[in-house]
Biopython code that builds the backbone (N, CA, C, O; Angstrom):
import numpy as np
from Bio.PDB.StructureBuilder import StructureBuilder

atoms = [
    (1, "MET", "N", (0.842, -1.200, 0.000)),
    (1, "MET", "CA", (0.000, 0.000, 0.000)),
    (1, "MET", "C", (0.875, 1.246, 0.000)),
    (1, "MET", "O", (1.756, 1.406, 0.844)),
    (2, "THR", "N", (0.617, 2.113, -0.950)),
    (2, "THR", "CA", (1.410, 3.336, -1.043)),
    (2, "THR", "C", (0.840, 4.405, -0.123)),
    (2, "THR", "O", (-0.357, 4.690, -0.144)),
    (3, "ILE", "N", (1.707, 4.984, 0.677)),
    (3, "ILE", "CA", (1.307, 6.088, 1.555)),
    (3, "ILE", "C", (1.286, 7.364, 0.719)),
    (3, "ILE", "O", (2.218, 7.642, -0.035)),
    (4, "ARG", "N", (0.216, 8.132, 0.864)),
    (4, "ARG", "CA", (0.113, 9.395, 0.142)),
    (4, "ARG", "C", (0.296, 10.544, 1.106)),
    (4, "ARG", "O", (-0.378, 10.622, 2.134)),
    (5, "ALA", "N", (1.214, 11.438, 0.769)),
    (5, "ALA", "CA", (1.558, 12.527, 1.674)),
    (5, "ALA", "C", (1.480, 13.876, 0.975)),
    (5, "ALA", "O", (1.617, 13.974, -0.245)),
    (6, "ILE", "N", (1.255, 14.911, 1.775)),
    (6, "ILE", "CA", (1.385, 16.282, 1.290)),
    (6, "ILE", "C", (2.538, 16.909, 2.076)),
    (6, "ILE", "O", (2.581, 16.834, 3.304)),
    (7, "VAL", "N", (3.459, 17.520, 1.357)),
    (7, "VAL", "CA", (4.559, 18.253, 1.981)),
    (7, "VAL", "C", (4.316, 19.732, 1.691)),
    (7, "VAL", "O", (4.345, 20.166, 0.539)),
    (8, "ALA", "N", (4.078, 20.497, 2.755)),
    (8, "ALA", "CA", (3.778, 21.922, 2.611)),
    (8, "ALA", "C", (4.928, 22.759, 3.155)),
    (8, "ALA", "O", (5.289, 22.653, 4.327)),
    (9, "ASP", "N", (5.495, 23.586, 2.297)),
    (9, "ASP", "CA", (6.573, 24.498, 2.700)),
    (9, "ASP", "C", (6.658, 25.582, 1.642)),
    (9, "ASP", "O", (6.537, 25.294, 0.451)),
    (10, "ASP", "N", (6.866, 26.831, 2.060)),
    (10, "ASP", "CA", (6.930, 27.903, 1.072)),
    (10, "ASP", "C", (8.265, 27.904, 0.318)),
    (10, "ASP", "O", (8.424, 28.631, -0.663)),
    (11, "SER", "N", (9.218, 27.095, 0.774)),
    (11, "SER", "CA", (10.497, 26.965, 0.070)),
    (11, "SER", "C", (10.501, 25.694, -0.763)),
    (11, "SER", "O", (10.386, 24.591, -0.228)),
    (12, "ARG", "N", (10.636, 25.853, -2.082)),
    (12, "ARG", "CA", (10.665, 24.687, -2.973)),
    (12, "ARG", "C", (11.859, 23.798, -2.632)),
    (12, "ARG", "O", (11.764, 22.571, -2.643)),
    (13, "VAL", "N", (12.982, 24.446, -2.329)),
    (13, "VAL", "CA", (14.196, 23.704, -1.975)),
    (13, "VAL", "C", (13.950, 22.855, -0.731)),
    (13, "VAL", "O", (14.342, 21.689, -0.683)),
    (14, "MET", "N", (13.301, 23.442, 0.275)),
    (14, "MET", "CA", (13.037, 22.695, 1.504)),
    (14, "MET", "C", (12.068, 21.544, 1.245)),
    (14, "MET", "O", (12.221, 20.470, 1.827)),
    (15, "ARG", "N", (11.073, 21.755, 0.380)),
    (15, "ARG", "CA", (10.169, 20.644, 0.037)),
    (15, "ARG", "C", (10.977, 19.496, -0.562)),
    (15, "ARG", "O", (10.762, 18.334, -0.219)),
    (16, "GLN", "N", (11.899, 19.826, -1.449)),
    (16, "GLN", "CA", (12.734, 18.796, -2.075)),
    (16, "GLN", "C", (13.590, 18.070, -1.038)),
    (16, "GLN", "O", (13.760, 16.853, -1.113)),
    (17, "ILE", "N", (14.129, 18.817, -0.069)),
    (17, "ILE", "CA", (14.962, 18.211, 0.977)),
    (17, "ILE", "C", (14.125, 17.259, 1.830)),
    (17, "ILE", "O", (14.569, 16.160, 2.163)),
    (18, "VAL", "N", (12.917, 17.687, 2.180)),
    (18, "VAL", "CA", (12.034, 16.835, 2.985)),
    (18, "VAL", "C", (11.715, 15.549, 2.216)),
    (18, "VAL", "O", (11.778, 14.454, 2.776)),
    (19, "ILE", "N", (11.374, 15.687, 0.942)),
    (19, "ILE", "CA", (11.031, 14.521, 0.122)),
    (19, "ILE", "C", (12.242, 13.585, 0.002)),
    (19, "ILE", "O", (12.108, 12.365, 0.104)),
    (20, "ARG", "N", (13.421, 14.171, -0.216)),
    (20, "ARG", "CA", (14.637, 13.354, -0.338)),
    (20, "ARG", "C", (14.941, 12.633, 0.978)),
    (20, "ARG", "O", (15.334, 11.467, 0.977)),
    (21, "THR", "N", (14.756, 13.335, 2.094)),
    (21, "THR", "CA", (15.016, 12.728, 3.401)),
    (21, "THR", "C", (14.042, 11.575, 3.664)),
    (21, "THR", "O", (14.424, 10.547, 4.223)),
    (22, "LEU", "N", (12.778, 11.756, 3.256)),
    (22, "LEU", "CA", (11.798, 10.670, 3.385)),
    (22, "LEU", "C", (12.266, 9.444, 2.606)),
    (22, "LEU", "O", (12.209, 8.321, 3.107)),
    (23, "ARG", "N", (12.732, 9.671, 1.367)),
    (23, "ARG", "CA", (13.214, 8.558, 0.538)),
    (23, "ARG", "C", (14.416, 7.875, 1.200)),
    (23, "ARG", "O", (14.512, 6.648, 1.227)),
    (24, "GLN", "N", (15.334, 8.701, 1.737)),
    (24, "GLN", "CA", (16.522, 8.147, 2.398)),
    (24, "GLN", "C", (16.130, 7.348, 3.635)),
    (24, "GLN", "O", (16.821, 6.405, 4.022)),
    (25, "ALA", "N", (15.009, 7.735, 4.253)),
    (25, "ALA", "CA", (14.532, 7.024, 5.441)),
    (25, "ALA", "C", (13.788, 5.748, 5.053)),
    (25, "ALA", "O", (13.364, 4.980, 5.916)),
    (26, "GLY", "N", (13.634, 5.529, 3.751)),
    (26, "GLY", "CA", (12.985, 4.314, 3.274)),
    (26, "GLY", "C", (11.513, 4.456, 2.960)),
    (26, "GLY", "O", (10.819, 3.466, 2.727)),
    (27, "TYR", "N", (11.032, 5.702, 2.952)),
    (27, "TYR", "CA", (9.613, 5.924, 2.671)),
    (27, "TYR", "C", (9.432, 6.332, 1.216)),
    (27, "TYR", "O", (9.689, 7.475, 0.836)),
    (28, "ASP", "N", (8.988, 5.378, 0.417)),
    (28, "ASP", "CA", (8.776, 5.659, -0.996)),
    (28, "ASP", "C", (7.323, 6.074, -1.179)),
    (28, "ASP", "O", (6.514, 5.345, -1.753)),
    (29, "TRP", "N", (7.012, 7.266, -0.674)),
    (29, "TRP", "CA", (5.643, 7.747, -0.663)),
    (29, "TRP", "C", (5.297, 8.477, -1.946)),
    (29, "TRP", "O", (6.169, 8.952, -2.673)),
    (30, "GLU", "N", (4.006, 8.552, -2.201)),
    (30, "GLU", "CA", (3.498, 9.384, -3.283)),
    (30, "GLU", "C", (3.282, 10.767, -2.663)),
    (30, "GLU", "O", (2.390, 10.956, -1.836)),
    (31, "VAL", "N", (4.108, 11.726, -3.075)),
    (31, "VAL", "CA", (4.098, 13.035, -2.419)),
    (31, "VAL", "C", (3.556, 14.124, -3.335)),
    (31, "VAL", "O", (3.954, 14.251, -4.493)),
    (32, "ARG", "N", (2.632, 14.907, -2.775)),
    (32, "ARG", "CA", (2.180, 16.125, -3.452)),
    (32, "ARG", "C", (2.751, 17.300, -2.675)),
    (32, "ARG", "O", (2.892, 17.245, -1.453)),
    (33, "GLU", "N", (3.077, 18.361, -3.399)),
    (33, "GLU", "CA", (3.673, 19.529, -2.757)),
    (33, "GLU", "C", (2.679, 20.676, -2.683)),
    (33, "GLU", "O", (1.837, 20.849, -3.565)),
    (34, "ALA", "N", (2.793, 21.462, -1.604)),
    (34, "ALA", "CA", (1.985, 22.666, -1.448)),
    (34, "ALA", "C", (2.913, 23.782, -0.993)),
    (34, "ALA", "O", (3.804, 23.562, -0.173)),
    (35, "SER", "N", (2.701, 24.985, -1.530)),
    (35, "SER", "CA", (3.625, 26.086, -1.239)),
    (35, "SER", "C", (3.201, 26.929, -0.040)),
    (35, "SER", "O", (3.927, 27.832, 0.374)),
    (36, "ASP", "N", (2.019, 26.632, 0.520)),
    (36, "ASP", "CA", (1.599, 27.301, 1.757)),
    (36, "ASP", "C", (0.431, 26.530, 2.354)),
    (36, "ASP", "O", (-0.052, 25.562, 1.766)),
    (37, "GLY", "N", (-0.014, 26.963, 3.516)),
    (37, "GLY", "CA", (-1.078, 26.256, 4.212)),
    (37, "GLY", "C", (-2.395, 26.250, 3.454)),
    (37, "GLY", "O", (-3.129, 25.263, 3.480)),
    (38, "ALA", "N", (-2.692, 27.360, 2.774)),
    (38, "ALA", "CA", (-3.960, 27.454, 2.037)),
    (38, "ALA", "C", (-3.995, 26.422, 0.906)),
    (38, "ALA", "O", (-5.012, 25.767, 0.674)),
    (39, "GLU", "N", (-2.866, 26.294, 0.213)),
    (39, "GLU", "CA", (-2.767, 25.323, -0.886)),
    (39, "GLU", "C", (-2.880, 23.892, -0.330)),
    (39, "GLU", "O", (-3.535, 23.034, -0.922)),
    (40, "ALA", "N", (-2.235, 23.657, 0.804)),
    (40, "ALA", "CA", (-2.291, 22.332, 1.423)),
    (40, "ALA", "C", (-3.718, 22.005, 1.864)),
    (40, "ALA", "O", (-4.172, 20.872, 1.707)),
    (41, "LEU", "N", (-4.420, 22.988, 2.412)),
    (41, "LEU", "CA", (-5.798, 22.784, 2.860)),
    (41, "LEU", "C", (-6.680, 22.373, 1.685)),
    (41, "LEU", "O", (-7.484, 21.448, 1.797)),
    (42, "GLU", "N", (-6.523, 23.068, 0.556)),
    (42, "GLU", "CA", (-7.283, 22.722, -0.652)),
    (42, "GLU", "C", (-6.958, 21.303, -1.103)),
    (42, "GLU", "O", (-7.849, 20.545, -1.485)),
    (43, "ALA", "N", (-5.677, 20.951, -1.056)),
    (43, "ALA", "CA", (-5.233, 19.624, -1.496)),
    (43, "ALA", "C", (-5.838, 18.530, -0.622)),
    (43, "ALA", "O", (-6.260, 17.490, -1.127)),
    (44, "VAL", "N", (-5.881, 18.766, 0.692)),
    (44, "VAL", "CA", (-6.463, 17.771, 1.608)),
    (44, "VAL", "C", (-7.962, 17.645, 1.344)),
    (44, "VAL", "O", (-8.506, 16.542, 1.314)),
    (45, "ARG", "N", (-8.619, 18.786, 1.154)),
    (45, "ARG", "CA", (-10.067, 18.759, 0.893)),
    (45, "ARG", "C", (-10.375, 18.010, -0.394)),
    (45, "ARG", "O", (-11.361, 17.276, -0.467)),
    (46, "ALA", "N", (-9.535, 18.190, -1.407)),
    (46, "ALA", "CA", (-9.763, 17.577, -2.712)),
    (46, "ALA", "C", (-9.518, 16.071, -2.668)),
    (46, "ALA", "O", (-10.238, 15.297, -3.298)),
    (47, "ASP", "N", (-8.494, 15.666, -1.916)),
    (47, "ASP", "CA", (-8.095, 14.266, -1.917)),
    (47, "ASP", "C", (-7.261, 14.010, -0.670)),
    (47, "ASP", "O", (-6.042, 14.182, -0.677)),
    (48, "GLU", "N", (-7.935, 13.596, 0.402)),
    (48, "GLU", "CA", (-7.258, 13.478, 1.700)),
    (48, "GLU", "C", (-6.098, 12.486, 1.644)),
    (48, "GLU", "O", (-6.276, 11.336, 1.242)),
    (49, "PRO", "N", (-4.906, 12.937, 2.050)),
    (49, "PRO", "CA", (-3.735, 12.061, 2.046)),
    (49, "PRO", "C", (-3.676, 11.226, 3.322)),
    (49, "PRO", "O", (-4.541, 11.348, 4.190)),
    (50, "ASP", "N", (-2.657, 10.380, 3.432)),
    (50, "ASP", "CA", (-2.466, 9.575, 4.641)),
    (50, "ASP", "C", (-1.733, 10.357, 5.717)),
    (50, "ASP", "O", (-1.855, 10.063, 6.906)),
    (51, "VAL", "N", (-0.966, 11.362, 5.289)),
    (51, "VAL", "CA", (-0.196, 12.155, 6.249)),
    (51, "VAL", "C", (0.142, 13.517, 5.638)),
    (51, "VAL", "O", (0.331, 13.642, 4.428)),
    (52, "VAL", "N", (0.215, 14.534, 6.503)),
    (52, "VAL", "CA", (0.630, 15.878, 6.080)),
    (52, "VAL", "C", (1.888, 16.245, 6.845)),
    (52, "VAL", "O", (1.934, 16.143, 8.071)),
    (53, "LEU", "N", (2.908, 16.674, 6.113)),
    (53, "LEU", "CA", (4.140, 17.196, 6.719)),
    (53, "LEU", "C", (4.194, 18.671, 6.349)),
    (53, "LEU", "O", (4.229, 19.021, 5.169)),
    (54, "SER", "N", (4.202, 19.532, 7.359)),
    (54, "SER", "CA", (4.086, 20.957, 7.079)),
    (54, "SER", "C", (5.131, 21.788, 7.800)),
    (54, "SER", "O", (5.517, 21.495, 8.932)),
    (55, "ASP", "N", (5.580, 22.835, 7.113)),
    (55, "ASP", "CA", (6.407, 23.849, 7.739)),
    (55, "ASP", "C", (5.490, 24.639, 8.681)),
    (55, "ASP", "O", (4.266, 24.564, 8.571)),
    (56, "TRP", "N", (6.085, 25.386, 9.593)),
    (56, "TRP", "CA", (5.304, 26.190, 10.528)),
    (56, "TRP", "C", (5.038, 27.578, 9.954)),
    (56, "TRP", "O", (3.889, 28.008, 9.854)),
    (57, "ASN", "N", (6.117, 28.278, 9.576)),
    (57, "ASN", "CA", (6.007, 29.652, 9.085)),
    (57, "ASN", "C", (5.874, 29.683, 7.568)),
    (57, "ASN", "O", (6.833, 29.416, 6.844)),
    (58, "MET", "N", (4.667, 30.013, 7.094)),
    (58, "MET", "CA", (4.418, 30.137, 5.658)),
    (58, "MET", "C", (3.494, 31.318, 5.415)),
    (58, "MET", "O", (2.698, 31.669, 6.285)),
    (59, "PRO", "N", (3.592, 31.939, 4.232)),
    (59, "PRO", "CA", (2.664, 33.033, 3.911)),
    (59, "PRO", "C", (1.252, 32.489, 3.677)),
    (59, "PRO", "O", (1.063, 31.281, 3.535)),
    (60, "ASN", "N", (0.278, 33.376, 3.638)),
    (60, "ASN", "CA", (-1.135, 33.055, 3.372)),
    (60, "ASN", "C", (-1.811, 32.259, 4.486)),
    (60, "ASN", "O", (-2.867, 32.651, 4.981)),
    (61, "MET", "N", (-1.204, 31.145, 4.876)),
    (61, "MET", "CA", (-1.732, 30.368, 5.990)),
    (61, "MET", "C", (-0.574, 29.592, 6.593)),
    (61, "MET", "O", (0.100, 28.826, 5.905)),
    (62, "THR", "N", (-0.349, 29.800, 7.892)),
    (62, "THR", "CA", (0.763, 29.107, 8.552)),
    (62, "THR", "C", (0.425, 27.640, 8.763)),
    (62, "THR", "O", (-0.718, 27.219, 8.588)),
    (63, "GLY", "N", (1.429, 26.874, 9.139)),
    (63, "GLY", "CA", (1.219, 25.455, 9.395)),
    (63, "GLY", "C", (0.259, 25.207, 10.542)),
    (63, "GLY", "O", (-0.586, 24.314, 10.469)),
    (64, "ILE", "N", (0.385, 25.993, 11.603)),
    (64, "ILE", "CA", (-0.494, 25.776, 12.763)),
    (64, "ILE", "C", (-1.938, 26.150, 12.399)),
    (64, "ILE", "O", (-2.880, 25.506, 12.860)),
    (65, "ASP", "N", (-2.111, 27.186, 11.574)),
    (65, "ASP", "CA", (-3.459, 27.557, 11.126)),
    (65, "ASP", "C", (-4.034, 26.478, 10.209)),
    (65, "ASP", "O", (-5.233, 26.198, 10.235)),
    (66, "LEU", "N", (-3.164, 25.881, 9.403)),
    (66, "LEU", "CA", (-3.584, 24.777, 8.537)),
    (66, "LEU", "C", (-4.096, 23.617, 9.385)),
    (66, "LEU", "O", (-5.169, 23.072, 9.126)),
    (67, "LEU", "N", (-3.319, 23.247, 10.397)),
    (67, "LEU", "CA", (-3.704, 22.133, 11.265)),
    (67, "LEU", "C", (-5.045, 22.422, 11.950)),
    (67, "LEU", "O", (-5.927, 21.564, 11.997)),
    (68, "ARG", "N", (-5.183, 23.643, 12.478)),
    (68, "ARG", "CA", (-6.438, 24.000, 13.166)),
    (68, "ARG", "C", (-7.617, 23.995, 12.203)),
    (68, "ARG", "O", (-8.718, 23.579, 12.564)),
    (69, "ALA", "N", (-7.382, 24.463, 10.964)),
    (69, "ALA", "CA", (-8.453, 24.481, 9.958)),
    (69, "ALA", "C", (-8.878, 23.055, 9.603)),
    (69, "ALA", "O", (-10.069, 22.776, 9.458)),
    (70, "LEU", "N", (-7.906, 22.160, 9.466)),
    (70, "LEU", "CA", (-8.222, 20.762, 9.148)),
    (70, "LEU", "C", (-9.035, 20.130, 10.274)),
    (70, "LEU", "O", (-10.047, 19.473, 10.029)),
    (71, "ARG", "N", (-8.583, 20.336, 11.509)),
    (71, "ARG", "CA", (-9.285, 19.729, 12.646)),
    (71, "ARG", "C", (-10.693, 20.300, 12.785)),
    (71, "ARG", "O", (-11.633, 19.554, 13.059)),
    (72, "SER", "N", (-10.855, 21.616, 12.598)),
    (72, "SER", "CA", (-12.192, 22.197, 12.766)),
    (72, "SER", "C", (-13.110, 21.770, 11.617)),
    (72, "SER", "O", (-14.333, 21.803, 11.755)),
    (73, "ALA", "N", (-12.518, 21.366, 10.474)),
    (73, "ALA", "CA", (-13.324, 20.879, 9.348)),
    (73, "ALA", "C", (-13.603, 19.381, 9.474)),
    (73, "ALA", "O", (-14.259, 18.785, 8.619)),
    (74, "GLY", "N", (-13.090, 18.779, 10.560)),
    (74, "GLY", "CA", (-13.378, 17.373, 10.804)),
    (74, "GLY", "C", (-12.368, 16.392, 10.235)),
    (74, "GLY", "O", (-12.588, 15.182, 10.284)),
    (75, "PHE", "N", (-11.258, 16.897, 9.693)),
    (75, "PHE", "CA", (-10.226, 15.994, 9.175)),
    (75, "PHE", "C", (-9.318, 15.528, 10.308)),
    (75, "PHE", "O", (-8.783, 16.340, 11.064)),
    (76, "GLY", "N", (-9.150, 14.214, 10.418)),
    (76, "GLY", "CA", (-8.252, 13.661, 11.432)),
    (76, "GLY", "C", (-6.920, 13.243, 10.834)),
    (76, "GLY", "O", (-6.183, 12.460, 11.434)),
    (77, "THR", "N", (-6.610, 13.764, 9.653)),
    (77, "THR", "CA", (-5.385, 13.390, 8.937)),
    (77, "THR", "C", (-4.155, 13.492, 9.834)),
    (77, "THR", "O", (-3.932, 14.537, 10.445)),
    (78, "PRO", "N", (-3.348, 12.425, 9.927)),
    (78, "PRO", "CA", (-2.103, 12.505, 10.697)),
    (78, "PRO", "C", (-1.260, 13.674, 10.204)),
    (78, "PRO", "O", (-1.055, 13.844, 9.002)),
    (79, "PHE", "N", (-0.773, 14.478, 11.147)),
    (79, "PHE", "CA", (-0.140, 15.755, 10.804)),
    (79, "PHE", "C", (1.131, 15.938, 11.613)),
    (79, "PHE", "O", (1.137, 15.741, 12.828)),
    (80, "GLY", "N", (2.204, 16.314, 10.939)),
    (80, "GLY", "CA", (3.452, 16.594, 11.633)),
    (80, "GLY", "C", (4.116, 17.834, 11.079)),
    (80, "GLY", "O", (3.954, 18.168, 9.905)),
    (81, "PHE", "N", (4.862, 18.512, 11.926)),
    (81, "PHE", "CA", (5.598, 19.700, 11.494)),
    (81, "PHE", "C", (7.050, 19.357, 11.209)),
    (81, "PHE", "O", (7.676, 18.579, 11.928)),
    (82, "VAL", "N", (7.574, 19.958, 10.139)),
    (82, "VAL", "CA", (9.002, 19.911, 9.845)),
    (82, "VAL", "C", (9.397, 21.375, 9.750)),
    (82, "VAL", "O", (9.067, 22.051, 8.776)),
    (83, "THR", "N", (10.104, 21.865, 10.760)),
    (83, "THR", "CA", (10.293, 23.304, 10.862)),
    (83, "THR", "C", (11.681, 23.660, 11.350)),
    (83, "THR", "O", (12.405, 22.812, 11.871)),
    (84, "SER", "N", (12.050, 24.933, 11.178)),
    (84, "SER", "CA", (13.413, 25.344, 11.495)),
    (84, "SER", "C", (13.659, 25.482, 12.990)),
    (84, "SER", "O", (14.804, 25.446, 13.440)),
    (85, "GLU", "N", (12.587, 25.641, 13.759)),
    (85, "GLU", "CA", (12.773, 25.800, 15.200)),
    (85, "GLU", "C", (11.814, 24.900, 15.949)),
    (85, "GLU", "O", (10.662, 24.734, 15.546)),
    (86, "GLY", "N", (12.283, 24.324, 17.032)),
    (86, "GLY", "CA", (11.412, 23.435, 17.791)),
    (86, "GLY", "C", (11.423, 23.796, 19.255)),
    (86, "GLY", "O", (11.755, 22.966, 20.102)),
    (87, "SER", "N", (11.061, 25.030, 19.563)),
    (87, "SER", "CA", (11.041, 25.468, 20.958)),
    (87, "SER", "C", (9.980, 24.683, 21.727)),
    (87, "SER", "O", (9.021, 24.183, 21.137)),
    (88, "PRO", "N", (10.156, 24.576, 23.048)),
    (88, "PRO", "CA", (9.150, 23.886, 23.872)),
    (88, "PRO", "C", (7.752, 24.484, 23.689)),
    (88, "PRO", "O", (6.760, 23.755, 23.699)),
    (89, "GLU", "N", (7.672, 25.814, 23.522)),
    (89, "GLU", "CA", (6.376, 26.468, 23.337)),
    (89, "GLU", "C", (5.721, 25.991, 22.036)),
    (89, "GLU", "O", (4.532, 25.677, 22.000)),
    (90, "MET", "N", (6.532, 25.943, 20.963)),
    (90, "MET", "CA", (5.991, 25.505, 19.679)),
    (90, "MET", "C", (5.527, 24.062, 19.765)),
    (90, "MET", "O", (4.467, 23.707, 19.250)),
    (91, "ARG", "N", (6.337, 23.225, 20.427)),
    (91, "ARG", "CA", (5.968, 21.813, 20.556)),
    (91, "ARG", "C", (4.653, 21.674, 21.319)),
    (91, "ARG", "O", (3.798, 20.867, 20.954)),
    (92, "ALA", "N", (4.499, 22.459, 22.375)),
    (92, "ALA", "CA", (3.274, 22.402, 23.177)),
    (92, "ALA", "C", (2.068, 22.867, 22.357)),
    (92, "ALA", "O", (0.996, 22.265, 22.415)),
    (93, "THR", "N", (2.260, 23.944, 21.594)),
    (93, "THR", "CA", (1.184, 24.475, 20.749)),
    (93, "THR", "C", (0.789, 23.455, 19.691)),
    (93, "THR", "O", (-0.396, 23.238, 19.437)),
    (94, "ALA", "N", (1.804, 22.823, 19.067)),
    (94, "ALA", "CA", (1.566, 21.821, 18.021)),
    (94, "ALA", "C", (0.787, 20.642, 18.588)),
    (94, "ALA", "O", (-0.179, 20.173, 17.987)),
    (95, "GLU", "N", (1.219, 20.174, 19.747)),
    (95, "GLU", "CA", (0.576, 19.024, 20.377)),
    (95, "GLU", "C", (-0.867, 19.347, 20.754)),
    (95, "GLU", "O", (-1.771, 18.540, 20.541)),
    (96, "ALA", "N", (-1.068, 20.543, 21.318)),
    (96, "ALA", "CA", (-2.418, 20.954, 21.732)),
    (96, "ALA", "C", (-3.361, 21.023, 20.530)),
    (96, "ALA", "O", (-4.556, 20.754, 20.658)),
    (97, "ALA", "N", (-2.820, 21.385, 19.360)),
    (97, "ALA", "CA", (-3.646, 21.514, 18.160)),
    (97, "ALA", "C", (-3.872, 20.161, 17.477)),
    (97, "ALA", "O", (-4.686, 20.051, 16.560)),
    (98, "GLY", "N", (-3.148, 19.136, 17.930)),
    (98, "GLY", "CA", (-3.372, 17.809, 17.381)),
    (98, "GLY", "C", (-2.266, 17.269, 16.492)),
    (98, "GLY", "O", (-2.451, 16.253, 15.822)),
    (99, "ALA", "N", (-1.101, 17.944, 16.479)),
    (99, "ALA", "CA", (0.015, 17.426, 15.682)),
    (99, "ALA", "C", (0.594, 16.187, 16.361)),
    (99, "ALA", "O", (0.630, 16.104, 17.589)),
    (100, "LEU", "N", (1.042, 15.232, 15.562)),
    (100, "LEU", "CA", (1.612, 14.003, 16.107)),
    (100, "LEU", "C", (3.089, 14.146, 16.414)),
    (100, "LEU", "O", (3.620, 13.448, 17.278)),
    (101, "PHE", "N", (3.758, 15.053, 15.705)),
    (101, "PHE", "CA", (5.183, 15.248, 15.943)),
    (101, "PHE", "C", (5.641, 16.589, 15.396)),
    (101, "PHE", "O", (4.946, 17.234, 14.610)),
    (102, "LEU", "N", (6.822, 16.988, 15.830)),
    (102, "LEU", "CA", (7.474, 18.173, 15.308)),
    (102, "LEU", "C", (8.945, 17.817, 15.137)),
    (102, "LEU", "O", (9.638, 17.516, 16.109)),
    (103, "ILE", "N", (9.416, 17.853, 13.888)),
    (103, "ILE", "CA", (10.827, 17.595, 13.594)),
    (103, "ILE", "C", (11.479, 18.937, 13.338)),
    (103, "ILE", "O", (11.045, 19.686, 12.463)),
    (104, "ALA", "N", (12.519, 19.246, 14.095)),
    (104, "ALA", "CA", (13.227, 20.507, 13.890)),
    (104, "ALA", "C", (14.439, 20.275, 12.996)),
    (104, "ALA", "O", (15.093, 19.234, 13.073)),
    (105, "LYS", "N", (14.731, 21.260, 12.143)),
    (105, "LYS", "CA", (15.924, 21.204, 11.293)),
    (105, "LYS", "C", (17.138, 21.476, 12.168)),
    (105, "LYS", "O", (16.999, 22.208, 13.147)),
    (106, "PRO", "N", (18.298, 20.945, 11.886)),
    (106, "PRO", "CA", (18.565, 20.013, 10.788)),
    (106, "PRO", "C", (18.068, 18.615, 11.145)),
    (106, "PRO", "O", (18.252, 18.153, 12.271)),
    (107, "PHE", "N", (17.442, 17.950, 10.186)),
    (107, "PHE", "CA", (16.909, 16.623, 10.454)),
    (107, "PHE", "C", (17.654, 15.579, 9.629)),
    (107, "PHE", "O", (18.344, 15.900, 8.662)),
    (108, "THR", "N", (17.496, 14.328, 10.034)),
    (108, "THR", "CA", (18.166, 13.213, 9.374)),
    (108, "THR", "C", (17.112, 12.168, 9.014)),
    (108, "THR", "O", (15.991, 12.222, 9.520)),
    (109, "PRO", "N", (17.461, 11.220, 8.147)),
    (109, "PRO", "CA", (16.523, 10.126, 7.876)),
    (109, "PRO", "C", (16.127, 9.415, 9.167)),
    (109, "PRO", "O", (14.987, 8.971, 9.304)),
    (110, "GLU", "N", (17.062, 9.304, 10.116)),
    (110, "GLU", "CA", (16.774, 8.643, 11.393)),
    (110, "GLU", "C", (15.729, 9.413, 12.188)),
    (110, "GLU", "O", (14.821, 8.816, 12.768)),
    (111, "SER", "N", (15.856, 10.748, 12.216)),
    (111, "SER", "CA", (14.889, 11.532, 12.993)),
    (111, "SER", "C", (13.497, 11.420, 12.369)),
    (111, "SER", "O", (12.494, 11.462, 13.082)),
    (112, "PHE", "N", (13.428, 11.277, 11.041)),
    (112, "PHE", "CA", (12.128, 11.061, 10.390)),
    (112, "PHE", "C", (11.570, 9.702, 10.789)),
    (112, "PHE", "O", (10.400, 9.586, 11.154)),
    (113, "ARG", "N", (12.416, 8.672, 10.716)),
    (113, "ARG", "CA", (11.946, 7.321, 11.055)),
    (113, "ARG", "C", (11.435, 7.255, 12.487)),
    (113, "ARG", "O", (10.404, 6.636, 12.750)),
    (114, "GLU", "N", (12.146, 7.886, 13.410)),
    (114, "GLU", "CA", (11.766, 7.846, 14.837)),
    (114, "GLU", "C", (10.343, 8.350, 15.053)),
    (114, "GLU", "O", (9.595, 7.767, 15.838)),
    (115, "VAL", "N", (9.959, 9.428, 14.364)),
    (115, "VAL", "CA", (8.610, 9.986, 14.600)),
    (115, "VAL", "C", (7.556, 9.383, 13.681)),
    (115, "VAL", "O", (6.378, 9.334, 14.036)),
    (116, "ILE", "N", (7.970, 8.921, 12.499)),
    (116, "ILE", "CA", (6.989, 8.429, 11.540)),
    (116, "ILE", "C", (6.580, 6.989, 11.796)),
    (116, "ILE", "O", (5.420, 6.632, 11.588)),
    (117, "GLU", "N", (7.513, 6.154, 12.246)),
    (117, "GLU", "CA", (7.192, 4.744, 12.499)),
    (117, "GLU", "C", (5.966, 4.576, 13.410)),
    (117, "GLU", "O", (5.058, 3.818, 13.071)),
    (118, "PRO", "N", (5.922, 5.274, 14.568)),
    (118, "PRO", "CA", (4.745, 5.120, 15.447)),
    (118, "PRO", "C", (3.450, 5.566, 14.763)),
    (118, "PRO", "O", (2.381, 5.022, 15.043)),
    (119, "VAL", "N", (3.544, 6.554, 13.867)),
    (119, "VAL", "CA", (2.347, 7.074, 13.167)),
    (119, "VAL", "C", (1.816, 6.009, 12.207)),
    (119, "VAL", "O", (0.605, 5.856, 12.053)),
    (120, "LEU", "N", (2.721, 5.281, 11.567)),
    (120, "LEU", "CA", (2.321, 4.281, 10.572)),
    (120, "LEU", "C", (1.896, 2.969, 11.212)),
    (120, "LEU", "O", (1.201, 2.162, 10.595)),
    (121, "ALA", "N", (2.319, 2.765, 12.454)),
    (121, "ALA", "CA", (2.058, 1.482, 13.123)),
    (121, "ALA", "C", (0.557, 1.234, 13.299)),
    (121, "ALA", "O", (0.160, 0.204, 13.843)),
]
sb = StructureBuilder()
sb.init_structure("model")
sb.init_model(0)
sb.init_chain("A")
sb.init_seg("    ")
for serial, (resi, resn, name, xyz) in enumerate(atoms, 1):
    if name == "N":
        sb.init_residue(resn, " ", resi, " ")
    sb.init_atom(name, np.array(xyz, "f"), 0.0, 1.0, " ", f" {name:<3s}", serial, name[0])
structure = sb.get_structure()
């Protein structure tokens, strides 16, 4: 079974790095890209994926606003942040909003596996 994911980040380069890191971690997922939270929200509404990996700081709609919008619309899609900073406050906010994990940069294939394995189990 192929896992379908959305990777949302306003940096195309960072989206590519996330996708490459997923592949290096052994996840040969079918990935769609979104350049901000609003685009990701539309993508989930159109065709709900198995997991969303989102940056936190994006124009138009931030990652945390995306997560809150999905939850208030009734989507329980597994959601994780891949972001440049992972302060305790951000982690607490992410968890309270329903995120399953927060991976802070710089990340490795191992750090992806550590948080993703429990989600897929």
